[in-house]
C-alpha positions in Angstrom: -31.2 -78.8 30.9 -34.8 -79.8 31.5 -38.0 -81.0 29.8 -41.5 -81.5 31.1 -44.8 -82.8 29.9 -46.4 -79.4 30.8 -49.2 -81.2 32.7 -49.7 -80.3 36.3 -51.2 -83.3 37.9 -53.9 -83.2 40.6 -51.8 -84.0 43.6 -50.8 -82.8 47.0 -49.3 -79.4 47.4 -45.6 -80.4 47.8 -45.8 -82.5 44.7 -47.6 -79.8 42.8 -44.9 -77.3 43.8 -42.2 -79.6 42.5 -44.2 -80.1 39.3 -44.5 -76.4 38.8 -40.8 -75.8 39.4 -40.0 -78.5 36.9 -42.2 -76.8 34.3 -40.4 -73.5 35.0 -37.0 -75.2 34.7 -38.0 -76.6 31.3 -39.1 -73.1 30.2 -36.0 -71.6 31.6 -33.7 -74.0 29.7 -35.7 -73.7 26.4 -36.8 -77.3 26.6 -33.2 -78.5 26.4 -32.5 -82.2 25.8 -31.0 -84.8 23.5 -34.4 -85.4 21.8 -37.6 -83.5 21.2 -39.7 -83.1 24.3 -42.6 -85.5 24.5 -44.9 -82.6 25.2 -44.0 -80.8 21.9 -46.8 -79.5 19.8 -46.7 -77.4 16.6 -44.7 -74.3 17.4 -42.6 -75.7 20.2 -39.0 -74.4 20.2 -36.3 -76.5 21.9 -32.6 -76.9 22.1 -30.9 -80.1 21.1 -28.0 -80.8 23.4 -26.7 -83.9 21.6 -23.4 -82.3 20.8 -23.1 -80.2 24.0 -19.8 -82.0 24.8 -18.4 -80.5 21.6 -19.5 -77.0 22.5 -22.4 -77.1 20.1 -26.1 -76.7 20.6 -28.8 -76.7 18.0 -31.9 -74.5 18.2 -34.9 -76.4 16.7 -38.6 -75.7 15.8 -41.2 -78.4 15.8 -43.7 -78.0 13.0 -46.1 -80.7 14.2 -44.3 -83.4 12.1 -40.6 -82.6 11.8 -37.9 -80.7 13.7 -36.5 -77.8 11.7 -33.0 -76.7 12.7 -32.9 -73.0 13.0 -29.3 -72.3 14.3 -26.1 -73.9 15.6 -24.8 -72.3 18.7 -21.1 -72.5 19.5 -20.8 -72.2 23.2 -17.0 -71.9 23.1 -16.7 -69.1 20.5 -20.1 -67.6 21.6 -21.3 -67.4 18.0 -24.5 -68.3 16.2 -24.8 -69.8 12.7 -28.3 -69.3 11.4 -29.3 -72.3 9.2 -31.6 -70.5 6.7 -31.9 -71.2 3.0 -31.8 -67.5 2.1 -29.3 -66.0 4.5 -26.2 -67.6 6.1 -24.5 -65.6 8.8 -21.9 -67.1 11.1 -20.9 -65.4 14.4 -22.6 -62.2 13.2 -22.3 -58.8 14.8 -23.6 -55.7 13.1 -22.6 -52.1 13.3 -24.2 -49.1 11.6 -22.7 -45.7 11.0 -25.0 -43.3 9.1 -26.2 -45.5 6.2 -23.3 -48.0 6.3 -24.0 -51.5 7.6 -21.0 -53.7 8.5 -21.3 -57.4 9.0 -18.5 -59.0 11.1 -17.6 -62.5 12.0 -16.9 -62.2 15.7 -15.0 -65.5 15.8 -12.5 -64.3 13.1 -12.8 -60.5 13.7 -13.4 -60.1 9.9 -16.2 -59.2 7.6 -18.4 -62.1 6.2 -19.8 -63.2 2.9 -23.4 -62.4 2.1 -25.3 -65.4 0.6 -28.4 -64.9 -1.5 -30.7 -67.6 -3.0 -30.9 -68.1 -6.8 -32.4 -65.2 -8.8 -32.6 -62.8 -5.9 -31.8 -59.1 -6.2 -30.5 -56.0 -4.4 -33.3 -53.5 -4.6 -33.8 -49.8 -4.2 -35.9 -48.2 -1.5 -39.0 -48.6 -3.7 -38.5 -52.3 -4.2 -37.1 -52.0 -7.7 -34.1 -54.2 -8.7 -30.6 -52.7 -8.9 -29.0 -56.0 -9.8 -30.1 -59.6 -9.8 -27.9 -62.7 -9.1 -28.4 -66.0 -10.9 -26.9 -69.2 -9.5 -24.9 -72.0 -11.2 -24.9 -75.0 -8.9 -21.4 -76.1 -9.8 -19.9 -72.6 -10.0 -16.1 -72.1 -9.6 -15.6 -68.8 -11.4 -16.8 -65.3 -10.5 -16.4 -61.6 -11.0 -14.2 -59.5 -8.7 -14.8 -55.8 -8.4 -11.8 -53.8 -7.1 -11.7 -50.2 -6.1 -8.5 -48.1 -6.5 -6.5 -45.3 -4.9 -6.1 -41.9 -6.4 -4.9 -41.9 -10.1 -6.0 -45.5 -10.7 -9.1 -47.0 -12.4 -11.5 -49.3 -10.5 -11.6 -52.8 -12.2 -13.9 -55.6 -12.9 -12.0 -58.9 -13.4 -12.8 -62.5 -13.9 -11.4 -64.8 -11.1 -11.9 -68.4 -10.1 -10.5 -71.9 -10.1 -10.2 -72.3 -13.9 -6.9 -71.2 -15.6 -8.5 -69.6 -18.6 -11.8 -67.8 -18.1 -13.6 -65.4 -20.5 -16.4 -62.9 -19.8 -19.8 -63.0 -21.6 -21.9 -59.8 -22.0 -25.4 -60.5 -23.3 -28.1 -57.9 -24.1 -31.9 -58.6 -24.1 -33.7 -58.8 -27.4 -32.3 -56.3 -29.9 -30.5 -54.3 -27.2 -26.9 -53.3 -27.9 -23.8 -52.7 -25.8 -23.1 -49.0 -25.7 -19.8 -47.3 -24.7 -20.3 -43.6 -23.7 -16.6 -42.9 -23.8 -13.5 -44.0 -25.7 -12.8 -47.7 -25.6 -9.3 -49.1 -26.6 -6.9 -51.9 -26.4 -3.7 -50.9 -24.6 -0.7 -51.1 -26.9 1.6 -54.1 -26.2 5.2 -54.3 -27.3 6.3 -57.6 -28.9 9.9 -58.4 -29.6 11.9 -60.7 -31.8 14.2 -63.6 -30.9 16.3 -65.4 -33.4 14.7 -63.5 -36.3 11.1 -64.5 -35.2 8.3 -62.7 -33.4 5.8 -64.6 -31.2 2.5 -62.9 -31.0 -0.3 -63.7 -28.5 -3.5 -62.4 -30.2 -5.5 -62.8 -27.0 -3.2 -60.8 -24.7 -1.7 -58.5 -27.4 -4.5 -57.6 -29.9 -3.0 -54.1 -30.4 0.7 -54.8 -30.9 3.8 -52.7 -31.6 7.1 -54.1 -32.8 10.3 -52.1 -33.1 12.7 -53.9 -35.3 16.2 -54.9 -34.2 16.9 -57.5 -36.8 15.4 -59.1 -39.9 12.1 -60.5 -38.6 9.4 -63.1 -39.5 6.1 -62.9 -37.7 5.0 -66.4 -36.5 1.4 -67.6 -36.5 -0.4 -65.7 -33.6 -1.4 -67.9 -30.7 -4.8 -68.1 -29.1 -6.7 -67.1 -32.3 -10.5 -66.7 -32.0 -12.8 -66.6 -35.0 -14.0 -63.1 -35.7 -11.3 -61.3 -33.7 -9.3 -58.4 -34.9 -5.6 -57.6 -34.3 -3.5 -54.6 -35.3 0.3 -54.3 -35.8 2.4 -51.2 -35.7 5.9 -51.8 -37.1 8.6 -49.2 -36.3 11.9 -49.7 -38.1 14.9 -49.5 -35.9 17.1 -50.0 -38.9 16.9 -51.2 -42.5 15.4 -54.6 -41.5 13.3 -56.9 -43.7 9.8 -58.1 -42.6 8.1 -61.4 -43.5 5.0 -63.1 -42.3 3.9 -66.7 -41.7 1.6 -68.2 -44.3 -1.4 -67.9 -41.9 -1.5 -64.2 -42.8 -3.5 -63.7 -45.9 -2.8 -60.3 -47.7 -5.0 -58.5 -50.2 -4.5 -60.2 -53.6 -2.6 -62.9 -51.8 0.5 -60.7 -52.1 2.3 -59.2 -49.2 3.0 -55.5 -49.4 6.5 -54.1 -50.0 7.3 -53.1 -46.5 9.1 -49.8 -45.9 12.1 -51.3 -44.0 13.6 -47.8 -43.5 14.9 -46.7 -40.1 12.6 -44.2 -38.5 9.6 -45.1 -40.6 6.4 -47.0 -39.6 4.0 -49.5 -41.3 0.6 -50.4 -39.8 -1.5 -53.5 -40.6 -4.9 -54.7 -39.4 -6.1 -58.4 -39.6 -9.3 -60.4 -39.0 -9.2 -64.1 -38.2 -11.8 -66.2 -40.1 -11.1 -69.4 -38.3 -8.3 -70.5 -40.6 -6.2 -67.5 -41.6 -5.7 -63.9 -40.6 -7.1 -61.9 -43.4 -5.7 -58.4 -44.0 -8.3 -55.7 -43.4 -6.2 -52.6 -43.9 -2.6 -51.3 -44.3 -1.0 -47.9 -44.0 2.7 -47.9 -45.0 5.7 -45.6 -44.9 4.7 -43.2 -42.1 7.1 -41.2 -40.0 7.5 -42.8 -36.6 7.6 -39.3 -35.1 
């Protein structure tokens, strides 16, 4: 570790030689010291050794007024953490095979997160944006994209610290959301206990119930204004069906349900914020 004023004094040869050697030592150690070298001018790069005892060195750049920290160097793990506002890479090693770039944290022997500043994008080779990322300063929730093995669908899921998290899709202007292929809600089976059926409208919007007893459908939980739910009732016997008063049927009169073993009734409801209004019914169909 050495620093120098970078001024070779007019002096005798032995002293001049020592002065030159001291300058070379300062250059060789990247102006290492616990404070900025007194000779620093705009553009001087130096290493702050204040925390050298903790195996940490900081590479700094003097802009003529302030010292800007460029990177922390871990002399124990032999890693570098670049302190940049746009890219954060800790202990980085890179490897490229064909067109694949792998970023690896050498201290953990694992891949690393990539950090982008607010409203920055991933672009194509012509500089056009593929996808742009927008930052929320206090963010705790995010999207997780998961690939899958043969026979399984890749997935996009909502993850994060909160227990209940939705997903917003917003178009621009008068744009619409378009599905090029079939979209559906998977059918979920709901069962009765003590002559009552509990129905979670958020988790089971497309429900099927096979009767095993006389049954009353309770008020669905997690109702959201404007949402639709459908119900397929398959009769496992001559069981009676009733509904909580939160269900509003056409003409305020519930239909006469089939209640015949082997037959099916189907109902569709929409929640208006207060009650589930009947949107359609198809009764007395064969379950087969």
